[in-house]
N, C-alpha and C positions, 0 to 999 in steps of 0.2 A: 698896325691897328686896323680892326675891322671898320668899314664904312657903315654908318648907321643912318637911318632915314625914318622919318615919321610915317606911320602907316595906319591912319585912323579908320580906314575903310575895310580893314581885315578882321577876320575871326581869330579867336585865340587858337593857336596851334599847340595842342597839348596831348594828343592821343598817341601812345606808344603802339608798337606792332602788336603786342599781345592783346591790348585792348581792342585794336581794330579786328583781330582775329575773332574774339569773343562777341563783338558787336555784330559782325557779319553772321556768325553762328546763331546768335540770338534772333536775328531777323529771319533766317531760313527756317529754323525750328519754331513753328507756330502750331497750327492745327492741321495743316495739309497732309502731313506724313501719317496722321492717324485718321483723318475723315475722308480726304480724297481717296486714299487707298481703300477705304471701305466701299465707296461708290464704284471704283474701278473693279474691285473684286465682285461686287454684286452683278455688274453687267458683262464681265468677261471671264470670270472664273480665276482660279489660282494661277494658272499658266499664263493667262492674259495679263494679270497684274504683274507677274514676275518678269514677263517679256517687256512690258512697258517700263518697269523700273531699270532694267538692264539697258534698254535702248536710251532712256533719258540720261542715265549715267554717262554713256558715251558722249552724247550730245552736249551735256552740260560741261564735261571735262574739255571737250574740243573748244566750245565757246570761251571757257574761262582761259585757255592758253592764249587766245588772241587778247583778251582784255588784260591778262596779267603781263604780257610782253609790252603792250602799249603803256601800261601803268608804270612798269619798272623803267622804261625809257623816258616817258614823259609824265612824271607825277605832277600834273597841273590841276589848278582849281576847275571845277565844273567839267571834269575830264570826259564824261560821257558825251556831252555836247560838243566839246572841243575836238574830239577825235573825228566825229562825223563831219563837222564843219571843215576841218583842215583837209581831209582826205576824200570826202565825197561831195558835199555841197553845203553852203552857208545856210540856206533856207531849211534844207532837210535837218541840219543840226539843231536849229531853233524848234522845228516841229517835234523832233525826238525828245528835246528837253521838256517841252510842254507835256508830251505824252508820258515821259518818265515821272514828272510830277504828278500827273493824274493817277498813274498806276499806284503810287504809294499813298496819295491822299485818299483815294477811294478804298484802297486796301485797309487803311486805318479805320475807316467807318465799318468795313466788313468784318474786321477783327473785334470791333466793339460789339457788333451783333453776335458773333460767334461766342464771345465771353458770356453774353446773356443765355445763349442756348446751353452752354455748358452748366450754367447755374440751375437749369431746369431739373437736372439730375436730383438735387435736394428738395425739389417741390417748392422752391421759393416763388411767391406770387409774382405775377407779371409786372405789377407796379414797382415792386422792389427791384426786380431785375432791371427794369428801365431806368430807375433812378441811379442804380449803382453803375451799370455798364454804359448807359447813353449819356450820362451827365457827370456823375462824380469821378469816375476813372478818367475820362478825357480831360477833365479840369485838373486832376492831380498830375497827369502826364504832362499837360501844358506848363504847370508850375515847375515841374522837374526839369523840363527843357529850358525854362527861363533862368534856372539857377546857373547855367553855363556848361560848357562841354566838359569841364573837369568832373563835375559831380555826375553828369549824365554818363560819362566814360566809366566811372567807378560803379555806378549802378548796373549798367549793362555788362561790364566785366564780370561782376558777380553773377548776374542773370545768365550770361552765356555759359559760364562755368558750371552752374547748376543744371542748365539744359543739357550740357554734354554728359554730365553724370546721370541725369534723368533718362536719356535715351539708352545709354549703355545698360543701366540697371533694368529698365523695362524690357530690353531685349533678352537679358539674361533670364529675367522672370518668365518671359514668354516661352523660352526654350525649356525652363525647368517644369512648367506646368503642361507642356505639350504631351497630349495622350494619344488618343486615336487621331492620326493625322488625316484631315480631309482630303478627298480624292483630288489629285492634280490633273487638271484638265482645262481645255478651253471651253467656254460657254458663250451663249448669246441670250441675255435676258433683258427684261424691261424695255421691250419694243424693238430690240435689234433682231433681224431675221437671219443673220449669218455670223459665224464666229469671228470672220476677218473684220466685219464692221465693228463689232464690239471690241476687239482687240485694238483696232486703230483709234477708237475714241478713248480707250483707256490711256493711251500715250499723253494726249494733252491734259488729261486729269491729273496724271502723275507729274507732268511737267510744272504745273503751277505750284506744286509743293517745293520746287527748287528756287522759287522767287526769292531774290536777295543775295545769290552767290556772287554777284557783281558789285555789291555794296561797298567793298573796300576801296574801289576806285573813287567813289564820291566822297570818302573821308578825307581826301586830300585837302579839303577846305580847312580841316582842323587836325590833320596828321602832324606829328612832331617834325618829321623831315621825310625825304624820299626813302630813306631806309626803313622807315616804319611800315611802308607799304609792301615791301619785298616779300617778307616771310608769309604774310596773309595771302598775298597774290598767288604764291606758288602752291601752297599746301592746303588752304581752306576748303577748296572744292573737293579734293580727294577725301578729306575727313568727312565732309558732308555726305558724299556718295557712299562711303563705307558705312556710315551710320544709317543712311536711308535703306540700303539693301539689307543690312543686318536686321533692322527692325521689321522691314517688310516680310523677310523670310519668317521671322517669329510670328507675325500676324497671320501668315498663310498657314503655319503649322497648327493654329489654334481656332481659327474661324472659317466656317464653310461659307461659300457663296450663297447658299440658300438661307442663311441666318435671317430671321425677320427684322432683327434690330439694325441691320446695315442701312446706311443712309440711302434713300432712293435717288434716282437720277432725276434732276430738275432741268429739263430741256425746253421748257416753255410750252409743252403740249400735254403733259400728263395732268390729271386731275389733282389740284392742289388743295382739295377740301380738308385733307388730313394734316395740313401744315401746322394747324393751331391746337392739335390734340395735346393733352397733358403728357409730359414725358418724365414724371417723378420716378426715380429709380431705373430709368432707361437712358442709354447714351448712344450717340452716333459713332463714337470713337472705337475703333477696333480693339484697342488694348483694354479699355473698360469692358467691352463685350466679352473679351477672352476671360477676364477675371470673373465676371458674373456667370459665365458658363460653368465655372468651376466652384461657384457658390462662395467665392471670396469676396464678400460684400465690403468688408473693411478695406481690403486692398484696393478694390474698385473705387471706393470713395476717395481714398488717398491719391490714387493715379488721377482721378477726375480733378482734384484740387491742384495737382501739379500742372495739368493741362490748362486749367484756368490761368494760373500765373504765367505759364508759357505764352499764352495768347496775349495777355496784357503786356508782357515784355516786348513781343513782336510788334504790337501796336505802338509802343513807345518809340522803337526804332523806325517804324514806318513814318511816324510824325516827324522824326528827326531828319530822315532822308528827304522827304518831300519838302520840308521847309528850306533846307539847304539848297535843294535844286531850284526852288522858286527864287531864292535870294541870288543864286548864281546867274540866273537868267536876267533878273532885274539889274544886277550889278554890271552886266556886260552890254546892255542896251543904252542908247543915248538918254541923258537926263532931261530931255525935252518933255517927257510925258510925266504927268503928276503921279500916275500909278507906279511907274518904275522907281521914281524917287522915294516913294513911300515904302515900297517893298524892299529897298536897299538900306533901310535904316537899321542901325545897330544899337543895342543897348549900351550905354556908356560904360557900365561897370562889368557886365558879364560878356559883352561883345556877341550877343545872340541876336539874330535877325528877327526881332519881335513881331514886326507887321507880317513878314512871310509866315512866321509860325502861327500867328492868329488867323490868317487867311486860310492857311492849310487846315487848321482845326475846324473852322466853320464851313468850308467849302461843301463837305458832304456830311455834316453833322446831322442832317435830317434823314439820311438814308437808314440808319438803324431803327428809327421810329416806325418805318414801313412794316417792320416785323410785328408791331402791335396789332395790325389789322389782318384779318383773314381774307381780305379782298384778293382775288386772283390777279387783278391788274397790278396792284401794288407789289404783290410778290413777285411778278415778272419784272417789274422795274428794278427791284432790289437785286434780282438774279442777273439782270443785264449788267448793272454796274459792277457787281461783284466778279462776274466772269470776264467782262471786258477789261477790267483793271489788271487781270492776270494775263490775258492775251497780249496786252500792251507790252509787257516785259519781254515776250517773245519777239515782238517787233524791234525792241531795242537791242536785243541780242543779235538779231539778223543784221541790223544796221552796223553794229560794231564789227561783225564778220566781214561785211563788205568794206568797211574802212580799213581793216586790217589787210585784206587782200590787196587793196590798191596800194597801201603803204608798203606791203612786201614786194610787189612787182615793180613799183617805182624805184625802191632801193636796189633791186636786183638790176634793173636797167642801167642805173647810174652808179654802180658799185665802184668801177674803175675811176670815175670822176671824183667821188667822195674821197677815195684814198689819196689821189693825187692833189686834192684840195687841202689836205692835211686834216681831214675830219673822219678819222677811222672809227670814231664812236658812233657814226651813222651807218657804217658798213656791216651787215649782219655776219659776214664771214671773218670779221676782224677780231682779234683777241680783246680789243678795247671796247667791243660792243657789250654794254653792261647787262642787259636783260638775259636771264638764264632760267631755264625750267627743266623739269624732268623729261619732257617730251619736245624740247626745243627743236630738234633736228627733224621732227616730222612735219613741220610747216612747209608748204601751205596746205598740206593735206587736212590738218585739223580744222583750218578755217573753212575749207570747203565742207567737211563733215558738219561743222556747226551751222553753216548757212543752209545746207541741204536739209539738215535736221529741223531747223526752224521753219523752213517752207513746208516740210512734211506736216508739222504740227499745225500749220494754217490750214492745210488741206484736210487733215484728219479732224479738225474741229467742226466740220460740216457732216460728219459721219451719221448724225442722228436723223438726217433726212435723205440719205442715200437711197433708201427704199420708199420714199414717200415725198410728200409736198412740204416745202419749207414755209414755216410761219414767220411773221415779222419778228416775233420774239427770238426764235432760233437764230435768224440771220443776225439780229443785233447782238446776241450773246457770243456768236462766233466771230463776227467781223465788224462790230460796232467800233472798236479801236482803230481798225484798219481804215474804216471810212472816215473817222475823225481825223487820222493823220493826213489822208489825202486832201481833205477840206482845208486844213491848216496850211499844208504845204503849198497848194495852189493859191490860197489867199495871200501867202507871203510872196510868192512869185508875181502875182498881179499887183500887189501894193508896192512892191520895191521895183517892179518893171525889170526884172532880171530875164535876160534872154536865154542864158544857158541854164538847161535843166540840171546838169551835173557838171562838176569840174573835169576839164580835159587833163590828160597826162601832161604835166608841166615840163618845161625844159629843165636842164640840170641846175642852172642858177636859181630859177624860181623854187625848185624843190628845196634847195639848200636854204633859201630864205625862209620857206615854210617850216623846215625842221628847226632852224635857229630860233624862229619865233616861239615855238613850243619849248625848246631847250632852255631859253633864257628865263622862262617862267616857271621853271622847277622849283619846288618848295624846299630844296636842300638847305639846311643849316646844320652846324656841327658844334659839338662839344667834345672835349678830349676823352671824357669817360662817361659811362652810363649814369654813374651817381651824380655827376654834375648836370647831366640832362634832367634827372629827376628833381634835383634841387632847384633848377630854373623853373620847372613847371610850378612847383609850390610857390616860389617866389612871385611868379607872374599871377598866379591864382589870387594872391593877396593884394595885387596892384589894381586899384580901382580907377586909376587915371584914364580919361578918354582916349588919349593917344599913347599907344604902346610903341616903345622903341623896338625895332626889328633890325636884324643884320641882313644886309644885302648879300646874296650869294656871290662867291667869287669863283673866278675860273681856275684852271689848273695851275696858273702862274701866280695866283694870290691877288689878282687884280679884279676889279669889278666887272660883272657880266653885263656890260652895256654894249660891248662889241665882241664879235667872234673873230679871232685872229686866224686867218689860214696860213700865214707864213711863219708862225711860231714866235713872233716877236711880241713881248709884252709892251704895255704902255699905251700910248696913244695910237690913233688910227694910222697905219702905214700901208705901204704897197701891199695889195692882196687882202687887206682886211675887209671883212664883210659886215656892214652895219645891220644890226638886227631889225627886222621889220616890225615896228611897233603898231602900225595900223595897216592891216591888209586891205586891198582893194575890195570893195563890196562888203566889208566887214561892218558889224554893228557894234563893235567894242574897241577899246584902246588897251593894248596888251600892258601898258605901264600901270594901269590901274589894278591889274591883277597880279603883277610881278611882285617879287620880294623887293 
């Protein structure tokens, strides 16, 4: 008989693997692939854009291999934070968590502003655009998230599927209408003095379009079990990169870098007097521009409508991710603080973090309204928030690469000890090591490529002032998120009086305890067939009781995962058994609260 326990502080775990795949896809496919590409093309030419897309494809795949392996091995709640805390530093983990929340909370507001910009194509008055995109849509998305993860998952599964079809169809359309191919060359336009400078800045512009490929790791809060994360973690990024390059090539074949409708570079130094000009019948999106250049106005209008729905769907997922991240942080810190107690509150019926959702909704709700003013200062503030929220994701990726590198080298150092201790599931060379990927054998090369690539993006973000003086706005756009991270990190170190800046390489025993601590909090639960899994989801969706019965995960011998046995004996604690570390020294959380 399975051991059951009351778990009133948990979210409902109802997302299947295919839903997680489409949710991740829905987040990645917003407006970046169509708008950011246009800016990159305008400043660096077709070859600059294509080079940037290929470079980012390699970097994103490398970063994903690190996240995917950790996610498959340790599918735990609040995973982005936990990996950094376990393998790098506690305080840095909390700082990365806050930065991750900021990235998606601010992105939610930026996507609301982008939706209003897309509506300008039909000449809708500014007041109506503000009402629809700054008030009505956020409120509807808030209500949708309140209904619970079941209905959110249904909506975003449909949305992600439609987005996949949309990108493939748009790419085919672009190839079909391609006529005279624009010249393929590197360029340096809009203030850049050299081709290399423009090409370097095109890389971070295209990087921001990949924001969200790591999202599957955060769905562990509501993933059905650990297996639900495996397929999305292995294949989503490759499908995203394929779609991105396929669509980018189609855009290059139809739009010249000299096209006057391409979105200009907003680096905080250009004259922004034209930002409030009417744009009826004009679009910043390259696919709409391509359709208009062939006088296919009906097709252009249809594509513009698809882009509007795509941005709204991406905003919905951004709200979901940010609210779960904030809930995970609040759930993991002591209950001594009023704010954390409130943020950890769940709805009794839908098990949704209501307060965290509301705080996320309102935190940057004022940002889109800055678009109503033609003030250059307000425009710069909005640009800083929009850009820094994207650069924040690059910091998160770099931190995960560092966490994976430490994890990899620690396992390599103690490989023999882990095997001798009867824990082959922690030895990467063992057949019992569960994580697998198409490029598994290339580690740690991929982790180094991902880390170096993220560092290069940090450096290239300053390319706009390589030949001149930097303004405050330029620095804030490029490195505002980095400065914020350092401030939070130092503040935590001072407040908690931590002497060590980063964790030292542990001895074998401490490493095993750390790995056990992650392992015991895996979200695995099992049903014999997929149909039974689906039946249980619907059964739980109809259960409105505040306390939901959950099965405690069992070890390989059919006993409760309270202790990890190193001598192979089931039952009680015997010689050689290793008790699971429920509270780590210096930690701000109790593992038992997050375990099954």
